[in-house]
N, C-alpha and C positions, 0 to 999 in steps of 0.2 A: 461543780466547777473543778477543773484540773489545772488552771493557771493559779499560781499562788495568790493569796488575798492581798499581797503587797503590790498587786497590779496598780493600785491607786497611785503609787509612787513612780511608776514607769512614765517616761517622757512620752509626749504625743508622737505618733508615727504616721506612716503612710499606708493606706489600705488600697491595694492595687488589684483591680480585676484584670488580670493579664490574659485576655481572651484573644491573644495574637499568636498565630503559628510562629514558632521560634526561628524557622529556617533550617538549613542543613546542620546536622550534628557537628559540633566542633567549631562551627562558625557562629550560629545562633544570631544572625545579623539583626533580626527584629527585636531581640532582647538586649542588645549591646548597651543601650542607654541605661537600662535597669540594672544590669550586671555592674556597670561602672559606678552607678550611684550607690549601690550597696557597698562596694569596696571603699568609696570615697567618704562614706558616712557610717563608720562602724558602730557608732553609738546611737544611731537613729533606728527605731523599730520599723521593720517592714512586714506587712501582712499581705501575702501575695496569693491570689487565687488562680489556680491553673485549671483549664477546661479544654482537654484535648478534643472532645466531640460532644458538646453539651452534656458533659459528664465524662466519666473515665473511658467510655467506649464499651465494647462488648463485655458482658459479664465474665469475670475471671481472667480478663486479658491484661497484658502489660501494655504500656503506652508505645507509640511509634518510636522508631529509632531517633527521630528528632527530639522528642521529649526525653528519651533515655539519655541522650547526649547533652541536652541543654539544661534540664532541671537541676543537675548537680552544680551548675555554675551559679545558680541562685542561692545555694545553701551557704549559710553563714550564721554566726552566733546571734546576730540581730535580725534574723529572718524567720518567720513562721510561714510555711507553705500549706495551703488549704486546697482540698479537692472540691470542685464544684458539683453540687447535687441539686437538681430541680425538684421542688415539692408540689408545684402546680396548686399553690394555696391550699395544701392539705388534700388535694383531690387525686394525687398520684397513689397508685397501689403501694402498700407498705413493702411488699415483696420486691418491687422495682427500686424503691428508695434504699432499702437495706442491701440489695444486690450492688448498687453503685458504691455504697459505703464499704462493703466487703472488698470490692475490686480495688479501690484506693488503698485499703489497709494491707492488701497483699502485694502491692508494688514492691519491687526489690529496694533494698535499703539505699542504694546509691542515688536513686531518684524518688525516694519515698516522700509522702507529704506528712504534715504534723497534725492535721485535723480536717474538719469538714466545713464547707461554706454552704449552708442551706439557703437556696434562693427561692423567691416567690413564696415567702412565708405569709400566711394569712393574717397573723397577729390577733385573731379572734379568740375570745375566751372559750368558745365551743370547740376549738381545735387544739387547745393547749395540751390536752392529754396525748394527742397524736404526736405532737412535737416532743413531748417528754419521752415517749417511747423511742422515737427516732434518735434523739440525742443520747439517751441511755445506751442504745445499741451502738452508736458511734463510739462512745467512751469505752465500752467493752471491746469493740473491734480493734481499737488502737491501744489496748493494753490495760486500761483501768488502773485504779489505785492512786493515792495521793502523791506517789513518787513520780508520776508521769506528767509530762507537759503536753497534754492533748487538748489543743484549742478547738473549741466548737463555736461556730458563728451562725447567727440567724440574720436574715436580711428581709426587710420589707420596705418598699418605697411608699407604703400607705401609712404615713406617720400617725394620722388621726385614728387609725384602727388598732394600734398597738396596745395590748393589755400589759400593764406593768409586770405581771407575773412572768412574762417571757424573759425578763431580765434575770430571773432565777435559774434559767436553764441554759443561758448563753453567756459566753465570756464577753462578746461584743454584739451589738445590734446596729445595723445600718438603719438609723432612725429617719434619715432623710436622704433621698436621692432625687435630684431635680436638675433642670437646666440652670446654668449659671445665672442667666438674666432674670429668672423667676425666683431666685433665692432671696430670702430675708432671714437675718438672724433671729427674728421674732418667731420663726417657724420652729425653732429648737426649744424643747421643754426639758429643763434640768431640775431634778428633785432628788430627794433621798431614795425614792423608789426607782427613779430613772437617772442614775448618776452619769455625769459627764465622762467618767472613766470607763464606761462601757459603751459609749455612743460613738458612731462613725457617721460622717457626712460625706457624700459623694456628689460632686457637681460636674455635670457634663456640658458639652456644647459651649465651653467657655472661651475666653480670649486666647489669642495666640501666644501671649506671654503671661507669666505668673502674676496673679493679682496679690501683691504683698499685703494690701490692706485686708483682703478677705482671709488670708492665712493668719494674719495677726488677730483678727476677731475670733476665728474658730480655735486657734491653738493658744495664742497668748491670753485672750480674755476668757473664752469658754472652757479652755483646757480639755478639749475632747480627746478621746483615746486615739483616734486616727482620722485623717481626711484624705480625699483625693480630688483634685481639680484637673480637668482635662478639656481640650478642645474637641475631642472625639465625642460623637453622640452615642456610640454603641460599644466603646472600649475595644475596638478591633485595630487600634493603632496606639502607639505610645508617643507622646509629644517629644519633639527634639530637645525641649528645655526641661525634661523630667528631672535632670540633675539640679536645676534651679529651684524647682518645687521642693526637692529634698533639702536643699540649703535653707530655704525660707522656713520650712517646718522645724528644722533643727534649731535655727536661730531664735524662733519664737517659743519653742517648747521648754 
């Protein structure tokens, strides 16, 4: 782990899969609501996943001019930027996964990311060693050493398959991703081996306005590391009331 162990004292934040093309550089119209929310909530942690092309794009490449111009506008002391890497439930070739990690690590500093978001993680005990190898490679690629803040994230939407050992190799795990109407707080398991301070919940296909009661349950009661609630089913748009979600999370955190 490269986030300090004092992470347990950090306020709950927002985990945003920003799978939206930003728009023209310098304008970044699709990201304006996110950029504004970051500025308006400087004490609220934001964990933002960027995904230029279901990953970084061609091996060894820099991102498009739009990403080069817009990613810097997301950077702030309360933001961790993560590069999206698909793992195909451990079925993807290690060379391909590591090539994506290396490509992100080599992005220029003005639009660099802080860590990796591993998607489609199997969560199975038989695959743990594979993910240990990939997370170790990511740590090394992003500098290594306890003095660095290199956040690593695993995600699986298959909550019942997660092996607790995965919490030892990730700073955060998206332990639950579900449609808003199908969600119940009873779906969340919190224990010493699976602490709330490492858990993220993402709810999609939600109401058009922020559900204050759901935010209160997840942040105020369960004290999860981060949440995201959106009306989008596939994260290809950002709700117009994203700032209201940020306010609700900050008030309950």
